[in-house]
NUVO-71965 format. One record per residue: residue in three letters; x, y negated, z negated of N, C-alpha, C, CB in turn. Coordinates in steps of 0.05 Angstrom, whole numbers, padded with zeros to 5 digits, always signed. Glycine has a CB too. Example, Ala and Ser with C-alpha at 12.3 -4.5 7.8 and 13.67 -1.06 7.14 Angstrom:
2
ALA+00264+00114-00156+00246+00090-00156+00264+00066-00156+00226+00089-00181;SER+00257+00045-00142+00273+00021-00143+00258-00001-00157+00282+00012-00114;
//
This chain:
305
UNK+00121+00691+00525+00110+00676+00502+00083+00686+00496+00108+00645+00508;UNK+00079+00694+00470+00054+00704+00461+00037+00681+00449+00059+00727+00439;UNK+00016+00673+00464+00000+00650+00456-00012+00654+00428-00021+00645+00476;UNK-00017+00678+00419-00029+00683+00393-00011+00675+00370-00036+00712+00391;UNK+00015+00672+00376+00035+00664+00355+00036+00633+00352+00063+00674+00362;UNK+00023+00619+00370+00022+00590+00368-00002+00581+00353+00024+00576+00395;UNK-00001+00580+00327-00024+00574+00310-00024+00545+00302-00025+00593+00286;UNK-00049+00536+00293-00051+00508+00283-00034+00504+00258-00082+00501+00277;UNK-00032+00524+00241-00016+00522+00216+00013+00517+00224-00019+00547+00199;UNK+00023+00532+00243+00051+00529+00251+00056+00501+00264+00058+00552+00271;UNK+00037+00493+00281+00039+00466+00293+00039+00445+00271+00015+00462+00312;UNK+00021+00448+00252+00019+00427+00231+00045+00426+00215-00006+00433+00211;UNK+00057+00449+00208+00082+00448+00194+00104+00436+00211+00090+00475+00185;UNK+00105+00441+00236+00124+00429+00255+00121+00399+00255+00121+00441+00283;UNK+00096+00389+00259+00091+00361+00261+00100+00346+00236+00062+00356+00267;UNK+00092+00356+00213+00099+00342+00189+00129+00342+00183+00084+00355+00166;UNK+00143+00365+00189+00173+00365+00185+00185+00346+00205+00184+00394+00190;UNK+00175+00344+00229+00186+00325+00248+00183+00296+00239+00174+00329+00275;UNK+00160+00290+00226+00155+00263+00217+00169+00257+00191+00126+00260+00213;UNK+00171+00275+00172+00182+00269+00147+00213+00276+00145+00167+00284+00126;UNK+00221+00295+00162+00249+00301+00162+00259+00316+00138+00265+00277+00166;UNK+00240+00328+00123+00246+00341+00098+00229+00365+00093+00244+00321+00075;UNK+00239+00389+00092+00222+00413+00089+00209+00415+00062+00239+00439+00093;UNK+00224+00408+00041+00212+00411+00014+00189+00391+00010+00234+00406-00008;UNK+00192+00368+00021+00170+00347+00019+00146+00356+00033+00179+00319+00030;UNK+00149+00368+00056+00127+00378+00071+00114+00402+00057+00135+00387+00099;UNK+00129+00418+00045+00118+00442+00030+00101+00431+00007+00142+00460+00019;UNK+00110+00411-00007+00094+00400-00029+00068+00387-00018+00110+00379-00045;UNK+00070+00373+00004+00047+00360+00016+00026+00380+00025+00056+00343+00040;UNK+00035+00402+00036+00017+00424+00046+00008+00443+00026+00029+00438+00068;UNK+00020+00441+00001+00012+00459-00021+00022+00487-00017-00018+00460-00024;UNK+00045+00490-00005+00057+00517+00000+00086+00517-00007+00053+00525+00029;UNK+00099+00540-00003+00128+00542-00009+00144+00534+00014+00135+00570-00017;UNK+00169+00526+00008+00187+00518+00030+00193+00540+00048+00213+00507+00019;UNK+00194+00564+00037+00198+00589+00055+00177+00592+00075+00200+00615+00038;UNK+00152+00586+00067+00130+00587+00087+00133+00568+00109+00104+00582+00073;UNK+00140+00543+00102+00145+00522+00123+00168+00531+00142+00153+00495+00109;UNK+00190+00541+00130+00212+00550+00146+00203+00574+00165+00236+00559+00126;UNK+00188+00592+00155+00178+00614+00171+00160+00603+00193+00162+00635+00153;UNK+00142+00584+00188+00125+00573+00208+00142+00562+00232+00108+00551+00196;UNK+00163+00547+00224+00180+00535+00245+00194+00556+00261+00200+00516+00233;UNK+00205+00576+00248+00220+00598+00262+00201+00614+00281+00233+00618+00242;UNK+00177+00620+00271+00158+00634+00288+00148+00619+00311+00135+00643+00271;UNK+00145+00592+00308+00136+00575+00329+00158+00573+00351+00129+00548+00318;UNK+00183+00570+00342+00205+00568+00361+00208+00595+00376+00231+00560+00346;UNK+00205+00618+00362+00207+00644+00375+00185+00647+00395+00206+00666+00354;UNK+00161+00638+00390+00138+00640+00408+00142+00624+00433+00113+00632+00394;UNK+00154+00600+00429+00159+00582+00451+00184+00588+00467+00160+00554+00441;UNK+00202+00602+00454+00228+00609+00466+00247+00586+00468+00223+00620+00494;UNK+00245+00566+00450+00263+00544+00450+00266+00532+00423+00253+00523+00469;UNK+00288+00518+00419+00292+00505+00393+00278+00478+00392+00322+00501+00387;UNK+00262+00473+00372+00248+00447+00368+00261+00428+00350+00221+00452+00359;UNK+00275+00439+00330+00288+00423+00310+00318+00431+00306+00272+00425+00284;UNK+00334+00411+00301+00362+00417+00293+00362+00411+00263+00383+00399+00308;UNK+00370+00431+00248+00369+00429+00219+00397+00431+00207+00350+00452+00207;UNK+00405+00412+00190+00430+00412+00176+00423+00410+00146+00449+00390+00185;UNK+00443+00410+00129+00438+00408+00100+00427+00381+00093+00464+00413+00085;UNK+00431+00361+00110+00423+00334+00102+00398+00324+00116+00445+00314+00108;UNK+00394+00334+00141+00371+00322+00156+00361+00342+00176+00380+00297+00170;UNK+00336+00335+00185+00323+00350+00206+00317+00332+00228+00298+00364+00196;UNK+00324+00338+00252+00319+00321+00276+00308+00338+00299+00345+00307+00285;UNK+00290+00325+00314+00278+00339+00337+00298+00341+00360+00253+00325+00346;UNK+00297+00363+00374+00311+00366+00400+00294+00351+00421+00315+00397+00408;UNK+00306+00349+00445+00291+00337+00467+00265+00352+00472+00308+00337+00493;UNK+00267+00379+00473+00243+00395+00477+00224+00391+00454+00249+00424+00481;UNK+00234+00388+00429+00218+00384+00406+00203+00358+00407+00235+00384+00381;UNK+00215+00337+00416+00201+00311+00419+00178+00312+00438+00221+00289+00428;UNK+00182+00326+00461+00160+00328+00480+00137+00345+00468+00170+00340+00508;UNK+00144+00367+00454+00124+00385+00444+00109+00371+00420+00137+00412+00434;UNK+00124+00355+00405+00112+00341+00382+00089+00323+00391+00134+00324+00368;UNK+00093+00307+00413+00072+00290+00422+00047+00305+00430+00082+00274+00445;UNK+00050+00328+00442+00026+00345+00449+00013+00356+00424+00035+00368+00469;UNK+00029+00365+00405+00018+00377+00380+00001+00356+00366+00041+00387+00361;UNK+00012+00331+00364-00004+00310+00350-00031+00307+00362+00010+00284+00350;UNK-00032+00306+00389-00058+00303+00402-00076+00326+00397-00055+00299+00432;UNK-00066+00350+00397-00082+00375+00393-00094+00375+00365-00064+00401+00397;UNK-00076+00369+00345-00085+00369+00317-00106+00348+00312-00061+00365+00298;UNK-00103+00325+00324-00122+00303+00320-00148+00310+00332-00112+00277+00331;UNK-00148+00323+00356-00173+00331+00369-00188+00352+00353-00168+00342+00396;UNK-00172+00371+00341-00185+00392+00325-00198+00379+00300-00164+00414+00316;UNK-00184+00361+00287-00195+00350+00263-00220+00332+00269-00174+00334+00248;UNK-00218+00317+00291-00241+00300+00298-00265+00316+00305-00234+00281+00320;UNK-00261+00339+00320-00282+00356+00327-00296+00368+00302-00273+00377+00345;UNK-00279+00377+00283-00290+00387+00258-00304+00367+00242-00268+00399+00242;UNK-00294+00342+00241-00307+00320+00227-00334+00314+00239-00290+00296+00227;UNK-00336+00314+00265-00362+00308+00278-00383+00329+00271-00360+00307+00309;UNK-00375+00354+00271-00394+00376+00264-00402+00373+00235-00381+00403+00269;UNK-00383+00368+00216-00390+00365+00188-00407+00341+00183-00365+00363+00171;UNK-00401+00320+00198-00417+00295+00194-00446+00298+00201-00404+00272+00210;UNK-00451+00314+00222-00480+00319+00230-00494+00337+00210-00482+00331+00259;UNK-00478+00353+00194-00490+00373+00177-00493+00362+00148-00474+00398+00178;UNK-00473+00348+00139-00474+00339+00111-00456+00315+00108-00465+00362+00092;UNK-00450+00306+00083-00435+00282+00079-00406+00287+00084-00439+00272+00051;UNK-00390+00266+00089-00361+00269+00095-00347+00282+00072-00348+00242+00101;UNK-00327+00298+00079-00311+00312+00058-00282+00313+00068-00323+00342+00053;UNK-00265+00321+00050-00236+00323+00055-00220+00302+00040-00231+00320+00084;UNK-00195+00300+00047-00175+00284+00033-00168+00259+00049-00150+00300+00026;UNK-00164+00237+00035-00153+00212+00046-00130+00204+00029-00174+00189+00047;UNK-00108+00195+00043-00085+00185+00029-00084+00155+00032-00059+00197+00041;UNK-00086+00141+00009-00087+00112+00008-00062+00102-00007-00114+00101-00006;UNK-00049+00082+00003-00026+00069-00010-00034+00041-00017+00000+00070+00008;UNK-00025+00030-00040-00033+00004-00048-00011-00009-00064-00059+00006-00064;UNK-00010-00036-00062+00009-00051-00079+00004-00043-00108+00005-00082-00075;UNK+00024-00039-00124+00022-00026-00149+00004-00041-00169+00049-00023-00160;UNK+00010-00066-00175-00006-00080-00196-00036-00082-00187+00006-00108-00202;UNK-00040-00089-00162-00068-00092-00153-00082-00065-00155-00069-00102-00124;UNK-00068-00044-00148-00081-00017-00150-00088-00010-00178-00062+00003-00140;UNK-00071-00015-00198-00076-00008-00226-00099-00025-00237-00050-00013-00243;UNK-00099-00051-00232-00119-00068-00244-00147-00069-00230-00107-00097-00245;UNK-00146-00064-00203-00171-00068-00189-00179-00046-00170-00170-00093-00174;UNK-00161-00037-00153-00168-00018-00133-00176+00010-00144-00145-00014-00114;UNK-00164+00018-00166-00173+00043-00178-00203+00043-00184-00158+00048-00204;UNK-00213+00021-00194-00243+00020-00199-00259+00022-00174-00250-00006-00213;UNK-00249+00010-00153-00263+00012-00127-00263+00041-00117-00249-00006-00106;UNK-00241+00054-00121-00239+00083-00113-00258+00100-00130-00210+00093-00116;UNK-00261+00095-00156-00279+00110-00173-00308+00107-00162-00277+00101-00203;UNK-00315+00083-00156-00342+00077-00146-00347+00091-00118-00346+00047-00145;UNK-00326+00090-00102-00329+00104-00076-00333+00133-00079-00304+00099-00058;UNK-00318+00145-00097-00322+00175-00100-00348+00182-00113-00300+00186-00117;UNK-00360+00164-00129-00387+00169-00138-00406+00170-00115-00396+00149-00159;UNK-00403+00153-00096-00419+00152-00071-00414+00175-00053-00413+00126-00056;UNK-00388+00184-00052-00381+00206-00034-00365+00226-00050-00364+00195-00009;UNK-00379+00243-00065-00364+00261-00084-00347+00283-00071-00384+00275-00101;UNK-00351+00287-00045-00336+00308-00032-00310+00298-00019-00352+00322-00011;UNK-00306+00272-00022-00280+00261-00010-00259+00259-00033-00285+00232+00003;UNK-00236+00270-00028-00213+00268-00047-00195+00246-00039-00198+00294-00048;UNK-00186+00231-00060-00168+00208-00054-00141+00214-00067-00180+00182-00066;UNK-00120+00211-00051-00093+00212-00060-00082+00184-00059-00076+00231-00042;UNK-00082+00171-00083-00074+00142-00085-00045+00140-00093-00092+00128-00104;UNK-00029+00127-00076-00002+00122-00082+00003+00093-00087+00017+00133-00060;UNK+00015+00085-00108+00020+00058-00117+00049+00051-00114+00011+00055-00146;UNK+00055+00032-00096+00083+00024-00091+00083-00005-00079+00097+00045-00072;UNK+00104-00019-00086+00108-00046-00073+00127-00044-00049+00118-00066-00093;UNK+00137-00020-00044+00155-00016-00021+00140-00014+00005+00173+00009-00026;UNK+00152-00023+00026+00141-00020+00053+00147+00008+00064+00152-00042+00072;UNK+00129+00025+00061+00133+00053+00069+00124+00058+00098+00118+00073+00050;UNK+00135+00079+00110+00126+00087+00138+00101+00104+00134+00149+00103+00153;UNK+00078+00093+00141+00052+00107+00137+00051+00134+00152+00029+00089+00146;UNK+00061+00135+00176+00059+00160+00190+00078+00181+00178+00066+00155+00219;UNK+00101+00172+00172+00121+00191+00161+00112+00201+00134+00149+00177+00158;UNK+00099+00185+00118+00091+00193+00091+00062+00206+00091+00092+00169+00072;UNK+00050+00208+00115+00024+00220+00117+00002+00204+00105+00025+00246+00105;UNK+00006+00177+00104-00015+00158+00092-00035+00150+00114-00002+00133+00079;UNK-00061+00149+00107-00081+00141+00126-00085+00110+00125-00109+00157+00119;UNK-00086+00099+00101-00093+00070+00098-00073+00059+00077-00125+00066+00088;UNK-00065+00034+00081-00049+00020+00060-00060-00009+00057-00018+00019+00069;UNK-00061-00017+00032-00069-00044+00024-00043-00059+00016-00090-00043+00001;UNK-00037-00082+00030-00012-00095+00026-00017-00125+00023+00008-00090+00049;UNK+00000-00137+00005+00001-00166+00002+00026-00177+00016+00001-00174-00028;UNK+00023-00201+00029+00046-00213+00040+00048-00210+00071+00070-00201+00028;UNK+00065-00224+00083+00068-00223+00113+00076-00196+00122+00088-00243+00123;UNK+00068-00189+00146+00074-00162+00157+00092-00165+00182+00048-00147+00164;UNK+00110-00146+00185+00125-00145+00210+00108-00133+00233+00151-00128+00205;UNK+00118-00137+00258+00103-00125+00280+00102-00095+00277+00117-00133+00307;UNK+00079-00084+00284+00074-00055+00279+00054-00044+00299+00065-00051+00250;UNK+00056-00018+00303+00037-00005+00320+00012+00003+00305+00050+00020+00332;UNK+00011-00002+00279-00012+00004+00262-00034-00016+00267-00003+00004+00231;UNK-00059-00008+00261-00081-00026+00264-00082-00042+00238-00109-00011+00269;UNK-00083-00069+00240-00083-00087+00217-00110-00101+00215-00060-00107+00219;UNK-00122-00099+00191-00148-00113+00186-00142-00133+00164-00172-00093+00178;UNK-00146-00158+00170-00141-00179+00150-00166-00181+00131-00136-00207+00165;UNK-00161-00174+00106-00182-00173+00086-00188-00200+00075-00175-00153+00064;UNK-00169-00217+00074-00172-00243+00061-00145-00255+00053-00191-00241+00037;UNK-00146-00276+00037-00122-00288+00026-00124-00288-00004-00118-00317+00038;UNK-00102-00281-00017-00100-00279-00046-00090-00305-00057-00084-00256-00054;UNK-00106-00320-00072-00097-00346-00083-00079-00342-00106-00121-00363-00091;UNK-00061-00362-00110-00041-00360-00131-00044-00385-00150-00012-00359-00119;UNK-00035-00381-00174-00037-00401-00195-00010-00402-00209-00060-00396-00215;UNK-00004-00427-00221+00018-00430-00238+00007-00428-00267+00032-00456-00234;UNK+00017-00409-00282+00006-00404-00309+00027-00402-00331-00010-00379-00308;UNK+00017-00405-00355+00034-00400-00380+00015-00394-00402+00053-00424-00387;UNK+00024-00381-00423+00008-00375-00446+00004-00399-00464+00019-00352-00462;UNK-00016-00398-00480-00021-00420-00500+00002-00422-00520-00049-00416-00515;UNK+00012-00398-00527+00034-00398-00546+00059-00410-00535+00040-00370-00556;UNK+00065-00405-00509+00088-00417-00497+00085-00447-00495+00094-00405-00470;UNK+00062-00457-00487+00058-00485-00485+00059-00499-00512+00033-00491-00472;UNK+00049-00487-00532+00050-00498-00559+00078-00502-00568+00035-00480-00579;UNK+00096-00483-00560+00124-00485-00569+00141-00502-00551+00136-00457-00572;UNK+00134-00505-00525+00152-00518-00506+00140-00542-00493+00159-00499-00486;UNK+00115-00548-00498+00102-00571-00486+00089-00563-00459+00122-00593-00482;UNK+00070-00580-00450+00056-00575-00425+00068-00594-00403+00025-00580-00430;UNK+00077-00583-00381+00087-00600-00360+00064-00615-00347+00102-00584-00339;UNK+00068-00641-00341+00047-00657-00330+00049-00662-00300+00047-00685-00345;UNK+00073-00654-00288+00076-00658-00260+00096-00637-00250+00085-00686-00253;UNK+00098-00633-00224+00117-00613-00213+00147-00617-00222+00116-00613-00183;UNK+00156-00642-00225+00183-00647-00232+00190-00637-00260+00189-00677-00231;UNK+00171-00638-00278+00175-00628-00306+00177-00598-00307+00152-00637-00323;UNK+00169-00583-00287+00171-00554-00286+00199-00545-00288+00157-00544-00262;UNK+00218-00561-00278+00246-00552-00276+00258-00549-00304+00263-00572-00260;UNK+00246-00561-00325+00257-00559-00352+00247-00534-00366+00251-00585-00369;UNK+00229-00519-00354+00217-00497-00368+00229-00470-00359+00187-00496-00363;UNK+00226-00450-00377+00236-00423-00372+00216-00409-00353+00240-00407-00399;UNK+00225-00399-00330+00207-00387-00311+00211-00358-00308+00212-00400-00285;UNK+00188-00343-00306+00188-00314-00300+00188-00312-00270+00163-00300-00313;UNK+00208-00299-00259+00211-00298-00230+00209-00269-00220+00237-00310-00221;UNK+00202-00265-00195+00198-00238-00184+00221-00232-00167+00171-00237-00169;UNK+00236-00209-00174+00259-00202-00159+00252-00191-00131+00274-00181-00175;UNK+00229-00181-00127+00221-00170-00100+00204-00188-00084+00206-00144-00104;UNK+00203-00214-00091+00188-00233-00076+00207-00254-00065+00165-00246-00093;UNK+00209-00257-00038+00227-00277-00027+00220-00304-00035+00228-00275+00003;UNK+00239-00321-00043+00234-00348-00050+00222-00354-00077+00216-00359-00030;UNK+00223-00334-00094+00211-00338-00121+00227-00356-00139+00206-00311-00134;UNK+00251-00364-00130+00267-00383-00146+00259-00412-00140+00298-00378-00141;UNK+00241-00416-00122+00230-00442-00115+00200-00442-00113+00242-00452-00088;UNK+00188-00461-00125+00159-00465-00123+00153-00487-00102+00147-00473-00150;UNK+00135-00481-00084+00127-00501-00064+00098-00507-00070+00131-00491-00034;UNK+00092-00532-00081+00066-00540-00088+00057-00562-00069+00065-00550-00117;UNK+00030-00562-00064+00018-00583-00047+00000-00600-00065+00002-00571-00023;UNK+00004-00626-00063-00012-00644-00080-00038-00652-00065+00004-00670-00086;UNK-00056-00665-00079-00083-00671-00067-00081-00687-00041-00100-00687-00086;UNK-00059-00701-00036-00055-00716-00011-00042-00700+00011-00039-00741-00017;UNK-00037-00674+00005-00024-00657+00026+00005-00657+00026-00034-00664+00053;UNK+00018-00673+00008+00047-00674+00008+00058-00650-00009+00057-00702-00005;UNK+00080-00638+00002+00091-00615-00011+00114-00623-00030+00100-00595+00009;UNK+00116-00607-00052+00137-00611-00072+00152-00585-00076+00126-00622-00099;UNK+00178-00584-00071+00194-00560-00075+00208-00563-00102+00215-00556-00052;UNK+00202-00543-00120+00213-00545-00147+00230-00521-00153+00190-00547-00167;UNK+00256-00525-00158+00274-00502-00164+00267-00491-00192+00303-00510-00162;UNK+00267-00466-00195+00261-00453-00222+00286-00441-00233+00238-00431-00219;UNK+00287-00439-00259+00308-00424-00273+00295-00410-00297+00331-00443-00283;UNK+00308-00388-00305+00296-00374-00327+00314-00350-00334+00268-00365-00321;UNK+00307-00338-00357+00324-00316-00367+00312-00288-00362+00328-00319-00396;UNK+00289-00286-00346+00277-00261-00340+00268-00260-00312+00254-00256-00358;UNK+00276-00239-00298+00268-00233-00271+00258-00205-00270+00290-00238-00252;UNK+00233-00199-00259+00222-00173-00259+00215-00166-00229+00197-00172-00277;UNK+00211-00139-00225+00204-00130-00198+00177-00117-00197+00225-00111-00188;UNK+00160-00123-00217+00133-00111-00217+00113-00131-00229+00133-00083-00233;UNK+00090-00134-00216+00070-00153-00225+00060-00148-00253+00047-00153-00206;UNK+00058-00123-00262+00048-00118-00288+00069-00126-00310+00041-00087-00292;UNK+00094-00125-00302+00115-00135-00321+00113-00165-00323+00144-00127-00312;UNK+00109-00179-00301+00106-00208-00303+00081-00216-00319+00104-00221-00274;UNK+00060-00201-00316+00035-00206-00331+00040-00204-00361+00013-00186-00322;UNK+00055-00183-00369+00061-00180-00398+00080-00202-00408+00073-00151-00403;UNK+00098-00210-00390+00116-00232-00398+00101-00257-00403+00138-00237-00377;UNK+00082-00263-00386+00065-00288-00390+00050-00286-00417+00044-00291-00365;UNK+00039-00262-00421+00023-00258-00447+00040-00262-00471+00011-00230-00448;UNK+00065-00253-00469+00082-00254-00492+00095-00282-00496+00105-00233-00490;UNK+00088-00301-00479+00099-00328-00482+00127-00331-00473+00096-00336-00509;UNK+00136-00314-00454+00164-00316-00446+00170-00338-00426+00173-00289-00434;UNK+00150-00349-00414+00155-00371-00395+00131-00377-00377+00179-00364-00378;UNK+00136-00395-00358+00116-00402-00339+00120-00386-00313+00117-00432-00333;UNK+00103-00387-00294+00107-00373-00269+00083-00373-00251+00117-00345-00274;UNK+00088-00366-00226+00066-00364-00206+00055-00336-00208+00076-00370-00178;UNK+00029-00333-00206+00015-00307-00207-00008-00306-00188+00005-00301-00235;UNK-00012-00283-00176-00037-00279-00161-00060-00282-00181-00036-00250-00147;UNK-00082-00295-00171-00105-00298-00189-00115-00272-00200-00127-00313-00174;UNK-00116-00251-00182-00127-00225-00191-00110-00213-00213-00129-00206-00167;UNK-00084-00220-00215-00066-00209-00235-00073-00220-00262-00037-00215-00228;UNK-00084-00244-00265-00087-00257-00291-00115-00267-00295-00067-00280-00294;UNK-00134-00259-00278-00162-00270-00281-00173-00265-00308-00180-00258-00259;UNK-00170-00241-00319-00182-00235-00345-00168-00249-00367-00180-00205-00350;UNK-00141-00254-00365-00127-00269-00385-00134-00298-00385-00097-00266-00381;UNK-00140-00309-00362-00149-00336-00362-00178-00339-00373-00148-00347-00333;UNK-00195-00319-00367-00222-00319-00378-00222-00317-00408-00239-00296-00366;UNK-00203-00304-00420-00201-00301-00448-00185-00324-00461-00188-00275-00455;UNK-00175-00342-00444-00159-00366-00453-00131-00358-00464-00174-00381-00476;UNK-00121-00334-00458-00094-00327-00465-00074-00343-00448-00090-00296-00462;UNK-00082-00345-00422-00064-00360-00404-00079-00385-00394-00055-00343-00380;UNK-00064-00406-00389-00075-00431-00378-00062-00438-00352-00073-00454-00398;UNK-00077-00452-00335-00066-00461-00310-00050-00487-00315-00089-00466-00289;UNK-00028-00489-00301-00011-00513-00304-00015-00531-00279+00020-00503-00307;UNK-00009-00556-00283-00010-00578-00263-00033-00574-00244+00016-00579-00248;UNK-00058-00573-00254-00081-00570-00236-00082-00593-00216-00108-00570-00252;UNK-00092-00587-00192-00092-00607-00170-00069-00601-00151-00089-00636-00181;UNK-00048-00588-00160-00026-00580-00144-00030-00550-00136+00001-00584-00159;UNK-00030-00544-00111-00036-00517-00102-00012-00502-00091-00057-00519-00082;UNK-00012-00476-00097+00008-00457-00086-00004-00445-00060+00015-00435-00106;UNK+00013-00438-00042+00004-00425-00017-00008-00397-00025+00027-00422+00004;UNK-00029-00389-00011-00041-00363-00015-00025-00341-00002-00069-00362-00006;UNK-00030-00316-00008-00016-00294+00003-00035-00277+00020-00004-00277-00019;UNK-00027-00270+00045-00045-00254+00062-00050-00226+00049-00032-00250+00090;UNK-00073-00217+00051-00082-00190+00040-00093-00174+00063-00103-00194+00017;UNK-00079-00153+00071-00085-00138+00094-00088-00108+00089-00063-00142+00114;UNK-00104-00095+00106-00106-00066+00106-00093-00056+00131-00136-00056+00106;UNK-00074-00037+00128-00060-00024+00150-00073+00004+00155-00030-00022+00145;UNK-00078+00011+00179-00091+00036+00186-00076+00050+00208-00121+00031+00194;UNK-00071+00075+00203-00060+00092+00226-00082+00095+00246-00050+00120+00216;UNK-00080+00084+00270-00103+00081+00289-00118+00107+00293-00093+00072+00316;UNK-00104+00129+00296-00119+00155+00302-00135+00163+00278-00100+00177+00310;UNK-00127+00156+00253-00141+00165+00230-00167+00150+00226-00123+00161+00205;UNK-00169+00126+00239-00193+00110+00235-00217+00124+00249-00190+00081+00247;UNK-00212+00143+00266-00233+00157+00280-00245+00180+00263-00222+00169+00307;UNK-00231+00187+00241-00241+00208+00224-00263+00197+00206-00218+00221+00207;UNK-00285+00211+00203-00308+00200+00190-00303+00191+00161-00330+00221+00190;UNK-00289+00208+00145-00285+00201+00118-00267+00176+00115-00274+00225+00103;UNK-00247+00175+00133-00229+00152+00132-00244+00126+00140-00204+00157+00150;UNK-00262+00128+00160-00277+00106+00169-00295+00096+00147-00293+00113+00193;UNK-00306+00114+00131-00324+00107+00109-00308+00090+00088-00336+00132+00096;UNK-00284+00098+00082-00267+00084+00063-00259+00057+00074-00243+00102+00055;UNK-00252+00056+00100-00245+00030+00112-00267+00010+00109-00237+00034+00141;UNK-00291+00019+00116-00315+00002+00115-00321-00008+00087-00338+00016+00126;UNK-00317+00011+00068-00321+00005+00040-00302-00016+00029-00320+00030+00024;UNK-00277-00013+00036-00256-00031+00026-00260-00059+00039-00227-00020+00033;UNK-00268-00060+00064-00272-00086+00077-00295-00100+00062-00279-00083+00108;UNK-00315-00086+00054-00338-00097+00041-00332-00106+00013-00361-00077+00041;UNK-00316-00090-00001-00311-00096-00030-00287-00114-00035-00306-00071-00044;UNK-00269-00117-00015-00244-00133-00021-00251-00161-00029-00226-00134+00004;UNK-00271-00174-00017-00276-00201-00023-00288-00205-00052-00295-00213-00002;UNK-00295-00183-00064-00306-00185-00091-00284-00185-00112-00325-00162-00096;UNK-00260-00179-00103-00237-00180-00122-00231-00209-00130-00211-00168-00109;UNK-00222-00213-00154-00216-00241-00163-00195-00254-00146-00207-00241-00192;UNK-00202-00278-00136-00182-00293-00121-00178-00286-00093-00157-00291-00135;UNK-00194-00266-00082-00191-00261-00053-00212-00275-00038-00192-00230-00048;UNK-00203-00291-00019-00221-00307-00003-00218-00300+00026-00217-00337-00007;UNK-00241-00300+00041-00240-00294+00069-00223-00315+00084-00269-00293+00081;
//
């Protein structure tokens, strides 16, 4: 085995292919051609004298030897990056790329502005912002940090609770003028409701009255959407009533386009969390963004500690 053939670039290509299971996706991520990634894998296997990956037309899977070697490569690459970060940090401001994933509507309406301000403060840090409501595998997708609303499953990721996102029952002034204003939870059942296809239980509202008693109200309606921005536009257009995160409609309430319904009755809030790949939290630039988001999250409309 020629040790000079075992390079960091070849290790990095192997690690990302092992994690993502797709050569073309890794090539795009690394900014190189698929042929280069394939060559890196072949040369690394030749240098080691063993097969690391089993490749078919549909999938890539690690061999037993590949699994053992992968764990060692991950540690080596992390140590190299952390050592480089420490040297750069003592010399100048943090630099490099961070991959951030965020719930789509929240990202468009609010988090983008936070990122703009962060990059003014740290102009040498590049942000790759991915907006999705799907629960992605952060390690597999190469994401450093994710901002998520809703309950989380058990995970090996580091979870930082940023706060709770309050929710309101809203409708537009035009809808209320045409269909009347509900005075109590029971009257909500006669109204057209905008429901979320990707939110469990959105066909039922659970409201808590001032005495702490809960009221379960079944909803019906002719529109169901799977994106917060679509629900926002439906409310504006007077298509119906519905539950909304406060940050989703705060500006529309301030301009009186939307009004709150049955005040005094509260909807349960939604947990707002930051998920962090533990090893990435040790990288200086990632740590800066984590600290910044923790500080700024409570300034978002409707986010309470």
